[in-house]
mmCIF entry with sequence, helices, sheets and N, C-alpha, C, O atoms, coordinates in Angstrom:
data_MODEL
# 
_entry.id   MODEL 
# 
_entity.id                         1 
_entity.type                       polymer 
_entity.pdbx_number_of_molecules   1 
# 
_entity_poly.entity_id                      1 
_entity_poly.type                           'polypeptide(L)' 
_entity_poly.nstd_linkage                   no 
_entity_poly.nstd_monomer                   no 
_entity_poly.pdbx_seq_one_letter_code       SGRPSSISEETIDKVSDALKDKPQSSVRSVATDCSIPPTTAHRIMTEYLALKSYK 
_entity_poly.pdbx_seq_one_letter_code_can   SGRPSSISEETIDKVSDALKDKPQSSVRSVATDCSIPPTTAHRIMTEYLALKSYK 
_entity_poly.pdbx_strand_id                 A 
# 
loop_
_entity_poly_seq.entity_id 
_entity_poly_seq.num 
_entity_poly_seq.mon_id 
_entity_poly_seq.hetero 
1 1  SER n 
1 2  GLY n 
1 3  ARG n 
1 4  PRO n 
1 5  SER n 
1 6  SER n 
1 7  ILE n 
1 8  SER n 
1 9  GLU n 
1 10 GLU n 
1 11 THR n 
1 12 ILE n 
1 13 ASP n 
1 14 LYS n 
1 15 VAL n 
1 16 SER n 
1 17 ASP n 
1 18 ALA n 
1 19 LEU n 
1 20 LYS n 
1 21 ASP n 
1 22 LYS n 
1 23 PRO n 
1 24 GLN n 
1 25 SER n 
1 26 SER n 
1 27 VAL n 
1 28 ARG n 
1 29 SER n 
1 30 VAL n 
1 31 ALA n 
1 32 THR n 
1 33 ASP n 
1 34 CYS n 
1 35 SER n 
1 36 ILE n 
1 37 PRO n 
1 38 PRO n 
1 39 THR n 
1 40 THR n 
1 41 ALA n 
1 42 HIS n 
1 43 ARG n 
1 44 ILE n 
1 45 MET n 
1 46 THR n 
1 47 GLU n 
1 48 TYR n 
1 49 LEU n 
1 50 ALA n 
1 51 LEU n 
1 52 LYS n 
1 53 SER n 
1 54 TYR n 
1 55 LYS n 
# 
_struct_asym.id          A 
_struct_asym.entity_id   1 
# 
loop_
_struct_conf.conf_type_id 
_struct_conf.id 
_struct_conf.pdbx_PDB_helix_id 
_struct_conf.beg_label_comp_id 
_struct_conf.beg_label_asym_id 
_struct_conf.beg_label_seq_id 
_struct_conf.pdbx_beg_PDB_ins_code 
_struct_conf.end_label_comp_id 
_struct_conf.end_label_asym_id 
_struct_conf.end_label_seq_id 
_struct_conf.pdbx_end_PDB_ins_code 
_struct_conf.beg_auth_comp_id 
_struct_conf.beg_auth_asym_id 
_struct_conf.beg_auth_seq_id 
_struct_conf.end_auth_comp_id 
_struct_conf.end_auth_asym_id 
_struct_conf.end_auth_seq_id 
_struct_conf.pdbx_PDB_helix_class 
_struct_conf.details 
_struct_conf.pdbx_PDB_helix_length 
HELX_P HELX_P1 AA1 GLU A 9  ? ASP A 21 ? GLU A 9  ASP A 21 1 ? 13 
HELX_P HELX_P2 AA2 VAL A 27 ? CYS A 34 ? VAL A 27 CYS A 34 1 ? 8  
HELX_P HELX_P3 AA3 PRO A 38 ? ARG A 43 ? PRO A 38 ARG A 43 1 ? 6  
HELX_P HELX_P4 AA4 ILE A 44 ? TYR A 48 ? ILE A 44 TYR A 48 3 ? 5  
# 
_struct_conf_type.id          HELX_P 
_struct_conf_type.criteria    ? 
_struct_conf_type.reference   ? 
# 
loop_
_atom_site.group_PDB 
_atom_site.id 
_atom_site.type_symbol 
_atom_site.label_atom_id 
_atom_site.label_alt_id 
_atom_site.label_comp_id 
_atom_site.label_asym_id 
_atom_site.label_entity_id 
_atom_site.label_seq_id 
_atom_site.pdbx_PDB_ins_code 
_atom_site.Cartn_x 
_atom_site.Cartn_y 
_atom_site.Cartn_z 
_atom_site.occupancy 
_atom_site.B_iso_or_equiv 
_atom_site.pdbx_formal_charge 
_atom_site.auth_seq_id 
_atom_site.auth_comp_id 
_atom_site.auth_asym_id 
_atom_site.auth_atom_id 
_atom_site.pdbx_PDB_model_num 
ATOM 1   N N  . SER A 1 1  ? 4.565   39.071 -9.922  1.00 0.00 ? 1  SER A N  1 
ATOM 2   C CA . SER A 1 1  ? 4.302   40.409 -10.394 1.00 0.00 ? 1  SER A CA 1 
ATOM 3   C C  . SER A 1 1  ? 3.085   40.960 -9.676  1.00 0.00 ? 1  SER A C  1 
ATOM 4   O O  . SER A 1 1  ? 2.370   40.223 -8.998  1.00 0.00 ? 1  SER A O  1 
ATOM 5   N N  . GLY A 1 2  ? 2.854   42.232 -9.823  1.00 0.00 ? 2  GLY A N  1 
ATOM 6   C CA . GLY A 1 2  ? 1.711   42.859 -9.170  1.00 0.00 ? 2  GLY A CA 1 
ATOM 7   C C  . GLY A 1 2  ? 2.145   43.718 -8.000  1.00 0.00 ? 2  GLY A C  1 
ATOM 8   O O  . GLY A 1 2  ? 3.325   43.811 -7.662  1.00 0.00 ? 2  GLY A O  1 
ATOM 9   N N  . ARG A 1 3  ? 1.170   44.328 -7.411  1.00 0.00 ? 3  ARG A N  1 
ATOM 10  C CA . ARG A 1 3  ? 1.426   45.247 -6.312  1.00 0.00 ? 3  ARG A CA 1 
ATOM 11  C C  . ARG A 1 3  ? 1.696   44.463 -5.025  1.00 0.00 ? 3  ARG A C  1 
ATOM 12  O O  . ARG A 1 3  ? 0.936   43.552 -4.697  1.00 0.00 ? 3  ARG A O  1 
ATOM 13  N N  . PRO A 1 4  ? 2.751   44.793 -4.298  1.00 0.00 ? 4  PRO A N  1 
ATOM 14  C CA . PRO A 1 4  ? 3.010   44.097 -3.039  1.00 0.00 ? 4  PRO A CA 1 
ATOM 15  C C  . PRO A 1 4  ? 1.991   44.497 -1.968  1.00 0.00 ? 4  PRO A C  1 
ATOM 16  O O  . PRO A 1 4  ? 1.544   45.642 -1.914  1.00 0.00 ? 4  PRO A O  1 
ATOM 17  N N  . SER A 1 5  ? 1.641   43.541 -1.129  1.00 0.00 ? 5  SER A N  1 
ATOM 18  C CA . SER A 1 5  ? 0.666   43.841 -0.089  1.00 0.00 ? 5  SER A CA 1 
ATOM 19  C C  . SER A 1 5  ? 1.330   44.689 0.985   1.00 0.00 ? 5  SER A C  1 
ATOM 20  O O  . SER A 1 5  ? 2.507   44.510 1.299   1.00 0.00 ? 5  SER A O  1 
ATOM 21  N N  . SER A 1 6  ? 0.571   45.597 1.532   1.00 0.00 ? 6  SER A N  1 
ATOM 22  C CA . SER A 1 6  ? 1.097   46.432 2.602   1.00 0.00 ? 6  SER A CA 1 
ATOM 23  C C  . SER A 1 6  ? 0.056   46.507 3.711   1.00 0.00 ? 6  SER A C  1 
ATOM 24  O O  . SER A 1 6  ? -1.055  46.994 3.503   1.00 0.00 ? 6  SER A O  1 
ATOM 25  N N  . ILE A 1 7  ? 0.423   46.028 4.871   1.00 0.00 ? 7  ILE A N  1 
ATOM 26  C CA . ILE A 1 7  ? -0.454  46.075 6.029   1.00 0.00 ? 7  ILE A CA 1 
ATOM 27  C C  . ILE A 1 7  ? 0.271   46.899 7.084   1.00 0.00 ? 7  ILE A C  1 
ATOM 28  O O  . ILE A 1 7  ? 1.402   46.585 7.455   1.00 0.00 ? 7  ILE A O  1 
ATOM 29  N N  . SER A 1 8  ? -0.376  47.945 7.562   1.00 0.00 ? 8  SER A N  1 
ATOM 30  C CA . SER A 1 8  ? 0.280   48.850 8.503   1.00 0.00 ? 8  SER A CA 1 
ATOM 31  C C  . SER A 1 8  ? 0.384   48.218 9.889   1.00 0.00 ? 8  SER A C  1 
ATOM 32  O O  . SER A 1 8  ? -0.397  47.339 10.254  1.00 0.00 ? 8  SER A O  1 
ATOM 33  N N  . GLU A 1 9  ? 1.354   48.684 10.636  1.00 0.00 ? 9  GLU A N  1 
ATOM 34  C CA . GLU A 1 9  ? 1.537   48.218 12.017  1.00 0.00 ? 9  GLU A CA 1 
ATOM 35  C C  . GLU A 1 9  ? 0.304   48.548 12.850  1.00 0.00 ? 9  GLU A C  1 
ATOM 36  O O  . GLU A 1 9  ? -0.066  47.797 13.753  1.00 0.00 ? 9  GLU A O  1 
ATOM 37  N N  . GLU A 1 10 ? -0.327  49.678 12.541  1.00 0.00 ? 10 GLU A N  1 
ATOM 38  C CA . GLU A 1 10 ? -1.527  50.099 13.269  1.00 0.00 ? 10 GLU A CA 1 
ATOM 39  C C  . GLU A 1 10 ? -2.646  49.068 13.112  1.00 0.00 ? 10 GLU A C  1 
ATOM 40  O O  . GLU A 1 10 ? -3.332  48.737 14.079  1.00 0.00 ? 10 GLU A O  1 
ATOM 41  N N  . THR A 1 11 ? -2.825  48.563 11.890  1.00 0.00 ? 11 THR A N  1 
ATOM 42  C CA . THR A 1 11 ? -3.860  47.566 11.630  1.00 0.00 ? 11 THR A CA 1 
ATOM 43  C C  . THR A 1 11 ? -3.542  46.262 12.350  1.00 0.00 ? 11 THR A C  1 
ATOM 44  O O  . THR A 1 11 ? -4.435  45.627 12.910  1.00 0.00 ? 11 THR A O  1 
ATOM 45  N N  . ILE A 1 12 ? -2.282  45.863 12.337  1.00 0.00 ? 12 ILE A N  1 
ATOM 46  C CA . ILE A 1 12 ? -1.877  44.641 13.038  1.00 0.00 ? 12 ILE A CA 1 
ATOM 47  C C  . ILE A 1 12 ? -2.138  44.789 14.536  1.00 0.00 ? 12 ILE A C  1 
ATOM 48  O O  . ILE A 1 12 ? -2.603  43.851 15.183  1.00 0.00 ? 12 ILE A O  1 
ATOM 49  N N  . ASP A 1 13 ? -1.839  45.960 15.084  1.00 0.00 ? 13 ASP A N  1 
ATOM 50  C CA . ASP A 1 13 ? -2.090  46.204 16.508  1.00 0.00 ? 13 ASP A CA 1 
ATOM 51  C C  . ASP A 1 13 ? -3.576  46.155 16.828  1.00 0.00 ? 13 ASP A C  1 
ATOM 52  O O  . ASP A 1 13 ? -3.969  45.631 17.870  1.00 0.00 ? 13 ASP A O  1 
ATOM 53  N N  . LYS A 1 14 ? -4.411  46.700 15.935  1.00 0.00 ? 14 LYS A N  1 
ATOM 54  C CA . LYS A 1 14 ? -5.864  46.664 16.138  1.00 0.00 ? 14 LYS A CA 1 
ATOM 55  C C  . LYS A 1 14 ? -6.360  45.232 16.239  1.00 0.00 ? 14 LYS A C  1 
ATOM 56  O O  . LYS A 1 14 ? -7.125  44.892 17.141  1.00 0.00 ? 14 LYS A O  1 
ATOM 57  N N  . VAL A 1 15 ? -5.915  44.390 15.302  1.00 0.00 ? 15 VAL A N  1 
ATOM 58  C CA . VAL A 1 15 ? -6.341  42.990 15.281  1.00 0.00 ? 15 VAL A CA 1 
ATOM 59  C C  . VAL A 1 15 ? -5.823  42.270 16.522  1.00 0.00 ? 15 VAL A C  1 
ATOM 60  O O  . VAL A 1 15 ? -6.553  41.493 17.138  1.00 0.00 ? 15 VAL A O  1 
ATOM 61  N N  . SER A 1 16 ? -4.587  42.521 16.887  1.00 0.00 ? 16 SER A N  1 
ATOM 62  C CA . SER A 1 16 ? -4.005  41.888 18.068  1.00 0.00 ? 16 SER A CA 1 
ATOM 63  C C  . SER A 1 16 ? -4.783  42.259 19.330  1.00 0.00 ? 16 SER A C  1 
ATOM 64  O O  . SER A 1 16 ? -5.061  41.401 20.167  1.00 0.00 ? 16 SER A O  1 
ATOM 65  N N  . ASP A 1 17 ? -5.131  43.536 19.462  1.00 0.00 ? 17 ASP A N  1 
ATOM 66  C CA . ASP A 1 17 ? -5.901  43.983 20.626  1.00 0.00 ? 17 ASP A CA 1 
ATOM 67  C C  . ASP A 1 17 ? -7.291  43.365 20.648  1.00 0.00 ? 17 ASP A C  1 
ATOM 68  O O  . ASP A 1 17 ? -7.786  42.984 21.708  1.00 0.00 ? 17 ASP A O  1 
ATOM 69  N N  . ALA A 1 18 ? -7.920  43.263 19.486  1.00 0.00 ? 18 ALA A N  1 
ATOM 70  C CA . ALA A 1 18 ? -9.254  42.664 19.408  1.00 0.00 ? 18 ALA A CA 1 
ATOM 71  C C  . ALA A 1 18 ? -9.211  41.203 19.845  1.00 0.00 ? 18 ALA A C  1 
ATOM 72  O O  . ALA A 1 18 ? -10.137 40.716 20.494  1.00 0.00 ? 18 ALA A O  1 
ATOM 73  N N  . LEU A 1 19 ? -8.143  40.512 19.491  1.00 0.00 ? 19 LEU A N  1 
ATOM 74  C CA . LEU A 1 19 ? -8.018  39.101 19.863  1.00 0.00 ? 19 LEU A CA 1 
ATOM 75  C C  . LEU A 1 19 ? -7.621  38.922 21.325  1.00 0.00 ? 19 LEU A C  1 
ATOM 76  O O  . LEU A 1 19 ? -7.911  37.882 21.917  1.00 0.00 ? 19 LEU A O  1 
ATOM 77  N N  . LYS A 1 20 ? -6.971  39.904 21.908  1.00 0.00 ? 20 LYS A N  1 
ATOM 78  C CA . LYS A 1 20 ? -6.656  39.824 23.340  1.00 0.00 ? 20 LYS A CA 1 
ATOM 79  C C  . LYS A 1 20 ? -7.937  39.913 24.159  1.00 0.00 ? 20 LYS A C  1 
ATOM 80  O O  . LYS A 1 20 ? -8.077  39.241 25.181  1.00 0.00 ? 20 LYS A O  1 
ATOM 81  N N  . ASP A 1 21 ? -8.874  40.750 23.703  1.00 0.00 ? 21 ASP A N  1 
ATOM 82  C CA . ASP A 1 21 ? -10.148 40.898 24.406  1.00 0.00 ? 21 ASP A CA 1 
ATOM 83  C C  . ASP A 1 21 ? -10.993 39.634 24.288  1.00 0.00 ? 21 ASP A C  1 
ATOM 84  O O  . ASP A 1 21 ? -11.559 39.163 25.274  1.00 0.00 ? 21 ASP A O  1 
ATOM 85  N N  . LYS A 1 22 ? -11.075 39.085 23.067  1.00 0.00 ? 22 LYS A N  1 
ATOM 86  C CA . LYS A 1 22 ? -11.885 37.885 22.819  1.00 0.00 ? 22 LYS A CA 1 
ATOM 87  C C  . LYS A 1 22 ? -11.078 36.909 21.963  1.00 0.00 ? 22 LYS A C  1 
ATOM 88  O O  . LYS A 1 22 ? -11.155 36.965 20.736  1.00 0.00 ? 22 LYS A O  1 
ATOM 89  N N  . PRO A 1 23 ? -10.306 36.017 22.587  1.00 0.00 ? 23 PRO A N  1 
ATOM 90  C CA . PRO A 1 23 ? -9.431  35.117 21.815  1.00 0.00 ? 23 PRO A CA 1 
ATOM 91  C C  . PRO A 1 23 ? -10.167 34.166 20.874  1.00 0.00 ? 23 PRO A C  1 
ATOM 92  O O  . PRO A 1 23 ? -9.590  33.724 19.881  1.00 0.00 ? 23 PRO A O  1 
ATOM 93  N N  . GLN A 1 24 ? -11.423 33.842 21.164  1.00 0.00 ? 24 GLN A N  1 
ATOM 94  C CA . GLN A 1 24 ? -12.155 32.904 20.315  1.00 0.00 ? 24 GLN A CA 1 
ATOM 95  C C  . GLN A 1 24 ? -12.893 33.582 19.167  1.00 0.00 ? 24 GLN A C  1 
ATOM 96  O O  . GLN A 1 24 ? -13.756 32.965 18.542  1.00 0.00 ? 24 GLN A O  1 
ATOM 97  N N  . SER A 1 25 ? -12.577 34.816 18.886  1.00 0.00 ? 25 SER A N  1 
ATOM 98  C CA . SER A 1 25 ? -13.269 35.560 17.834  1.00 0.00 ? 25 SER A CA 1 
ATOM 99  C C  . SER A 1 25 ? -13.023 34.949 16.459  1.00 0.00 ? 25 SER A C  1 
ATOM 100 O O  . SER A 1 25 ? -11.944 34.430 16.175  1.00 0.00 ? 25 SER A O  1 
ATOM 101 N N  . SER A 1 26 ? -14.041 35.022 15.616  1.00 0.00 ? 26 SER A N  1 
ATOM 102 C CA . SER A 1 26 ? -13.901 34.543 14.246  1.00 0.00 ? 26 SER A CA 1 
ATOM 103 C C  . SER A 1 26 ? -13.207 35.605 13.398  1.00 0.00 ? 26 SER A C  1 
ATOM 104 O O  . SER A 1 26 ? -13.092 36.764 13.796  1.00 0.00 ? 26 SER A O  1 
ATOM 105 N N  . VAL A 1 27 ? -12.757 35.189 12.243  1.00 0.00 ? 27 VAL A N  1 
ATOM 106 C CA . VAL A 1 27 ? -12.099 36.115 11.320  1.00 0.00 ? 27 VAL A CA 1 
ATOM 107 C C  . VAL A 1 27 ? -13.078 37.217 10.927  1.00 0.00 ? 27 VAL A C  1 
ATOM 108 O O  . VAL A 1 27 ? -12.716 38.393 10.883  1.00 0.00 ? 27 VAL A O  1 
ATOM 109 N N  . ARG A 1 28 ? -14.314 36.830 10.644  1.00 0.00 ? 28 ARG A N  1 
ATOM 110 C CA . ARG A 1 28 ? -15.317 37.825 10.236  1.00 0.00 ? 28 ARG A CA 1 
ATOM 111 C C  . ARG A 1 28 ? -15.596 38.843 11.331  1.00 0.00 ? 28 ARG A C  1 
ATOM 112 O O  . ARG A 1 28 ? -15.687 40.040 11.057  1.00 0.00 ? 28 ARG A O  1 
ATOM 113 N N  . SER A 1 29 ? -15.732 38.380 12.572  1.00 0.00 ? 29 SER A N  1 
ATOM 114 C CA . SER A 1 29 ? -16.043 39.317 13.653  1.00 0.00 ? 29 SER A CA 1 
ATOM 115 C C  . SER A 1 29 ? -14.869 40.261 13.924  1.00 0.00 ? 29 SER A C  1 
ATOM 116 O O  . SER A 1 29 ? -15.074 41.440 14.213  1.00 0.00 ? 29 SER A O  1 
ATOM 117 N N  . VAL A 1 30 ? -13.651 39.751 13.832  1.00 0.00 ? 30 VAL A N  1 
ATOM 118 C CA . VAL A 1 30 ? -12.473 40.611 14.002  1.00 0.00 ? 30 VAL A CA 1 
ATOM 119 C C  . VAL A 1 30 ? -12.430 41.648 12.885  1.00 0.00 ? 30 VAL A C  1 
ATOM 120 O O  . VAL A 1 30 ? -12.145 42.821 13.128  1.00 0.00 ? 30 VAL A O  1 
ATOM 121 N N  . ALA A 1 31 ? -12.715 41.212 11.662  1.00 0.00 ? 31 ALA A N  1 
ATOM 122 C CA . ALA A 1 31 ? -12.710 42.128 10.521  1.00 0.00 ? 31 ALA A CA 1 
ATOM 123 C C  . ALA A 1 31 ? -13.750 43.231 10.705  1.00 0.00 ? 31 ALA A C  1 
ATOM 124 O O  . ALA A 1 31 ? -13.479 44.400 10.434  1.00 0.00 ? 31 ALA A O  1 
ATOM 125 N N  . THR A 1 32 ? -14.936 42.854 11.165  1.00 0.00 ? 32 THR A N  1 
ATOM 126 C CA . THR A 1 32 ? -15.997 43.839 11.386  1.00 0.00 ? 32 THR A CA 1 
ATOM 127 C C  . THR A 1 32 ? -15.606 44.814 12.490  1.00 0.00 ? 32 THR A C  1 
ATOM 128 O O  . THR A 1 32 ? -15.779 46.024 12.340  1.00 0.00 ? 32 THR A O  1 
ATOM 129 N N  . ASP A 1 33 ? -15.081 44.296 13.598  1.00 0.00 ? 33 ASP A N  1 
ATOM 130 C CA . ASP A 1 33 ? -14.688 45.149 14.723  1.00 0.00 ? 33 ASP A CA 1 
ATOM 131 C C  . ASP A 1 33 ? -13.590 46.136 14.340  1.00 0.00 ? 33 ASP A C  1 
ATOM 132 O O  . ASP A 1 33 ? -13.573 47.269 14.820  1.00 0.00 ? 33 ASP A O  1 
ATOM 133 N N  . CYS A 1 34 ? -12.677 45.703 13.475  1.00 0.00 ? 34 CYS A N  1 
ATOM 134 C CA . CYS A 1 34 ? -11.533 46.547 13.091  1.00 0.00 ? 34 CYS A CA 1 
ATOM 135 C C  . CYS A 1 34 ? -11.766 47.333 11.800  1.00 0.00 ? 34 CYS A C  1 
ATOM 136 O O  . CYS A 1 34 ? -10.900 48.099 11.378  1.00 0.00 ? 34 CYS A O  1 
ATOM 137 N N  . SER A 1 35 ? -12.917 47.151 11.178  1.00 0.00 ? 35 SER A N  1 
ATOM 138 C CA . SER A 1 35 ? -13.262 47.840 9.923   1.00 0.00 ? 35 SER A CA 1 
ATOM 139 C C  . SER A 1 35 ? -12.250 47.550 8.816   1.00 0.00 ? 35 SER A C  1 
ATOM 140 O O  . SER A 1 35 ? -11.787 48.459 8.128   1.00 0.00 ? 35 SER A O  1 
ATOM 141 N N  . ILE A 1 36 ? -11.914 46.266 8.657   1.00 0.00 ? 36 ILE A N  1 
ATOM 142 C CA . ILE A 1 36 ? -11.010 45.840 7.588   1.00 0.00 ? 36 ILE A CA 1 
ATOM 143 C C  . ILE A 1 36 ? -11.640 44.653 6.867   1.00 0.00 ? 36 ILE A C  1 
ATOM 144 O O  . ILE A 1 36 ? -12.532 44.009 7.420   1.00 0.00 ? 36 ILE A O  1 
ATOM 145 N N  . PRO A 1 37 ? -11.202 44.349 5.649   1.00 0.00 ? 37 PRO A N  1 
ATOM 146 C CA . PRO A 1 37 ? -11.744 43.194 4.932   1.00 0.00 ? 37 PRO A CA 1 
ATOM 147 C C  . PRO A 1 37 ? -11.376 41.883 5.634   1.00 0.00 ? 37 PRO A C  1 
ATOM 148 O O  . PRO A 1 37 ? -10.315 41.789 6.251   1.00 0.00 ? 37 PRO A O  1 
ATOM 149 N N  . PRO A 1 38 ? -12.249 40.869 5.541   1.00 0.00 ? 38 PRO A N  1 
ATOM 150 C CA . PRO A 1 38 ? -11.954 39.576 6.175   1.00 0.00 ? 38 PRO A CA 1 
ATOM 151 C C  . PRO A 1 38 ? -10.658 38.936 5.675   1.00 0.00 ? 38 PRO A C  1 
ATOM 152 O O  . PRO A 1 38 ? -9.964  38.266 6.439   1.00 0.00 ? 38 PRO A O  1 
ATOM 153 N N  . THR A 1 39 ? -10.331 39.139 4.404   1.00 0.00 ? 39 THR A N  1 
ATOM 154 C CA . THR A 1 39 ? -9.090  38.554 3.882   1.00 0.00 ? 39 THR A CA 1 
ATOM 155 C C  . THR A 1 39 ? -7.867  39.177 4.551   1.00 0.00 ? 39 THR A C  1 
ATOM 156 O O  . THR A 1 39 ? -6.880  38.489 4.811   1.00 0.00 ? 39 THR A O  1 
ATOM 157 N N  . THR A 1 40 ? -7.933  40.469 4.827   1.00 0.00 ? 40 THR A N  1 
ATOM 158 C CA . THR A 1 40 ? -6.836  41.143 5.517   1.00 0.00 ? 40 THR A CA 1 
ATOM 159 C C  . THR A 1 40 ? -6.738  40.650 6.954   1.00 0.00 ? 40 THR A C  1 
ATOM 160 O O  . THR A 1 40 ? -5.640  40.407 7.455   1.00 0.00 ? 40 THR A O  1 
ATOM 161 N N  . ALA A 1 41 ? -7.879  40.504 7.619   1.00 0.00 ? 41 ALA A N  1 
ATOM 162 C CA . ALA A 1 41 ? -7.887  39.993 8.994   1.00 0.00 ? 41 ALA A CA 1 
ATOM 163 C C  . ALA A 1 41 ? -7.286  38.592 9.034   1.00 0.00 ? 41 ALA A C  1 
ATOM 164 O O  . ALA A 1 41 ? -6.497  38.278 9.926   1.00 0.00 ? 41 ALA A O  1 
ATOM 165 N N  . HIS A 1 42 ? -7.653  37.760 8.081   1.00 0.00 ? 42 HIS A N  1 
ATOM 166 C CA . HIS A 1 42 ? -7.125  36.396 8.031   1.00 0.00 ? 42 HIS A CA 1 
ATOM 167 C C  . HIS A 1 42 ? -5.619  36.407 7.799   1.00 0.00 ? 42 HIS A C  1 
ATOM 168 O O  . HIS A 1 42 ? -4.887  35.659 8.448   1.00 0.00 ? 42 HIS A O  1 
ATOM 169 N N  . ARG A 1 43 ? -5.156  37.242 6.886   1.00 0.00 ? 43 ARG A N  1 
ATOM 170 C CA . ARG A 1 43 ? -3.719  37.322 6.605   1.00 0.00 ? 43 ARG A CA 1 
ATOM 171 C C  . ARG A 1 43 ? -2.950  37.769 7.844   1.00 0.00 ? 43 ARG A C  1 
ATOM 172 O O  . ARG A 1 43 ? -1.897  37.212 8.155   1.00 0.00 ? 43 ARG A O  1 
ATOM 173 N N  . ILE A 1 44 ? -3.465  38.765 8.547   1.00 0.00 ? 44 ILE A N  1 
ATOM 174 C CA . ILE A 1 44 ? -2.790  39.245 9.758   1.00 0.00 ? 44 ILE A CA 1 
ATOM 175 C C  . ILE A 1 44 ? -2.741  38.136 10.806  1.00 0.00 ? 44 ILE A C  1 
ATOM 176 O O  . ILE A 1 44 ? -1.705  37.913 11.432  1.00 0.00 ? 44 ILE A O  1 
ATOM 177 N N  . MET A 1 45 ? -3.864  37.444 10.993  1.00 0.00 ? 45 MET A N  1 
ATOM 178 C CA . MET A 1 45 ? -3.929  36.403 12.015  1.00 0.00 ? 45 MET A CA 1 
ATOM 179 C C  . MET A 1 45 ? -2.982  35.244 11.707  1.00 0.00 ? 45 MET A C  1 
ATOM 180 O O  . MET A 1 45 ? -2.391  34.675 12.625  1.00 0.00 ? 45 MET A O  1 
ATOM 181 N N  . THR A 1 46 ? -2.830  34.891 10.450  1.00 0.00 ? 46 THR A N  1 
ATOM 182 C CA . THR A 1 46 ? -1.993  33.740 10.105  1.00 0.00 ? 46 THR A CA 1 
ATOM 183 C C  . THR A 1 46 ? -0.528  34.125 9.909   1.00 0.00 ? 46 THR A C  1 
ATOM 184 O O  . THR A 1 46 ? 0.356   33.467 10.457  1.00 0.00 ? 46 THR A O  1 
ATOM 185 N N  . GLU A 1 47 ? -0.259  35.162 9.148   1.00 0.00 ? 47 GLU A N  1 
ATOM 186 C CA . GLU A 1 47 ? 1.122   35.504 8.800   1.00 0.00 ? 47 GLU A CA 1 
ATOM 187 C C  . GLU A 1 47 ? 1.841   36.336 9.863   1.00 0.00 ? 47 GLU A C  1 
ATOM 188 O O  . GLU A 1 47 ? 3.025   36.122 10.123  1.00 0.00 ? 47 GLU A O  1 
ATOM 189 N N  . TYR A 1 48 ? 1.130   37.279 10.474  1.00 0.00 ? 48 TYR A N  1 
ATOM 190 C CA . TYR A 1 48 ? 1.788   38.188 11.399  1.00 0.00 ? 48 TYR A CA 1 
ATOM 191 C C  . TYR A 1 48 ? 1.663   37.754 12.858  1.00 0.00 ? 48 TYR A C  1 
ATOM 192 O O  . TYR A 1 48 ? 2.584   37.970 13.647  1.00 0.00 ? 48 TYR A O  1 
ATOM 193 N N  . LEU A 1 49 ? 0.538   37.147 13.224  1.00 0.00 ? 49 LEU A N  1 
ATOM 194 C CA . LEU A 1 49 ? 0.321   36.753 14.614  1.00 0.00 ? 49 LEU A CA 1 
ATOM 195 C C  . LEU A 1 49 ? 0.495   35.253 14.835  1.00 0.00 ? 49 LEU A C  1 
ATOM 196 O O  . LEU A 1 49 ? 0.383   34.777 15.965  1.00 0.00 ? 49 LEU A O  1 
ATOM 197 N N  . ALA A 1 50 ? 0.764   34.513 13.776  1.00 0.00 ? 50 ALA A N  1 
ATOM 198 C CA . ALA A 1 50 ? 1.005   33.061 13.841  1.00 0.00 ? 50 ALA A CA 1 
ATOM 199 C C  . ALA A 1 50 ? -0.139  32.306 14.509  1.00 0.00 ? 50 ALA A C  1 
ATOM 200 O O  . ALA A 1 50 ? 0.086   31.405 15.316  1.00 0.00 ? 50 ALA A O  1 
ATOM 201 N N  . LEU A 1 51 ? -1.368  32.683 14.162  1.00 0.00 ? 51 LEU A N  1 
ATOM 202 C CA . LEU A 1 51 ? -2.549  31.998 14.684  1.00 0.00 ? 51 LEU A CA 1 
ATOM 203 C C  . LEU A 1 51 ? -3.151  31.127 13.597  1.00 0.00 ? 51 LEU A C  1 
ATOM 204 O O  . LEU A 1 51 ? -3.001  31.406 12.408  1.00 0.00 ? 51 LEU A O  1 
ATOM 205 N N  . LYS A 1 52 ? -3.833  30.070 14.016  1.00 0.00 ? 52 LYS A N  1 
ATOM 206 C CA . LYS A 1 52 ? -4.518  29.203 13.064  1.00 0.00 ? 52 LYS A CA 1 
ATOM 207 C C  . LYS A 1 52 ? -5.999  29.224 13.381  1.00 0.00 ? 52 LYS A C  1 
ATOM 208 O O  . LYS A 1 52 ? -6.389  29.253 14.548  1.00 0.00 ? 52 LYS A O  1 
ATOM 209 N N  . SER A 1 53 ? -6.819  29.210 12.357  1.00 0.00 ? 53 SER A N  1 
ATOM 210 C CA . SER A 1 53 ? -8.260  29.243 12.580  1.00 0.00 ? 53 SER A CA 1 
ATOM 211 C C  . SER A 1 53 ? -8.778  27.849 12.909  1.00 0.00 ? 53 SER A C  1 
ATOM 212 O O  . SER A 1 53 ? -8.245  26.844 12.439  1.00 0.00 ? 53 SER A O  1 
ATOM 213 N N  . TYR A 1 54 ? -9.822  27.810 13.722  1.00 0.00 ? 54 TYR A N  1 
ATOM 214 C CA . TYR A 1 54 ? -10.428 26.548 14.125  1.00 0.00 ? 54 TYR A CA 1 
ATOM 215 C C  . TYR A 1 54 ? -11.291 25.993 13.015  1.00 0.00 ? 54 TYR A C  1 
ATOM 216 O O  . TYR A 1 54 ? -11.287 24.790 12.754  1.00 0.00 ? 54 TYR A O  1 
ATOM 217 N N  . LYS A 1 55 ? -12.038 26.880 12.353  1.00 0.00 ? 55 LYS A N  1 
ATOM 218 C CA . LYS A 1 55 ? -12.936 26.443 11.280  1.00 0.00 ? 55 LYS A CA 1 
ATOM 219 C C  . LYS A 1 55 ? -12.512 27.057 9.973   1.00 0.00 ? 55 LYS A C  1 
ATOM 220 O O  . LYS A 1 55 ? -13.141 26.813 8.943   1.00 0.00 ? 55 LYS A O  1 
# 
């Protein structure tokens, strides 16, 4: 139950572009660069881009 999560394609593209520039970026730095919450950045990186964090 509850509200379904909705992440726009635009936000996913922003995160993807940020990671293309600096692949070793942390979740926090990507979130700051894209002006999104760290939890959203983490969800995009794991669920949509199939990336795993090092730490």
